[in-house]
C-alpha positions, -999 to +999 in steps of 0.1 A: +128+000+318+155+019+300+158+057+300+156+074+267+182+100+257+179+129+233+206+146+212+211+183+216+233+207+195+248+233+218+265+255+191+300+260+180+329+246+200+347+279+197+323+295+223+343+277+249+380+288+251+405+259+256+409+250+292+375+265+303+339+254+308+305+268+301+271+260+315+242+250+292+205+243+297+200+210+280+165+198+281+156+196+318+192+195+329+219+220+336+252+208+322+288+221+324+308+214+292+346+217+293+369+221+264+402+206+275+436+219+263+441+184+247+411+191+224+389+166+243+355+177+256+338+165+288+303+172+302+291+169+338+262+182+359+265+219+363+259+221+401+283+208+427+267+180+448+281+195+480+265+229+480+253+236+444+283+256+433+287+265+396+309+237+383+315+254+349+332+283+368+356+259+385+393+255+376+398+225+353+428+206+340+429+175+318+413+153+344+397+172+373+374+202+379+375+220+412+343+236+425+349+274+430+329+275+463+345+249+486+373+234+464+358+200+461+373+181+431+356+159+406+370+136+379+358+149+345+356+115+329+337+097+356+321+124+377+335+108+409+346+131+437+383+130+447+373+147+480+345+125+494+314+142+479+286+126+459+295+122+422+285+145+394+264+131+366+284+127+334+271+131+298+282+119+264+295+149+245+313+152+212+322+176+184+306+172+150+314+196+122+328+221+148+296+220+169+291+205+204+266+177+205+254+161+238+233+132+248+209+137+277 
């Protein structure tokens, strides 16, 4: 059985400053979307798998986000932890006509 995905429009890209993340309710999921300084966008689950920390509030660079609670790091492209925690879920996100579009 294959899972079905839905497409959601999250609003303008400009609501996220370059180098930062924002949390969004997307269907039944909470998703953290990051606008990288390179112009790329990434989306991962919004809660740290270690202790539920707010991932969107973490420090991010081009590759990794660090949870603000206990400093666990996660790869933004794969969701894999670089510090031994369970991985975050990743989501397909893109920019269309200046708007963020995500598949969940």
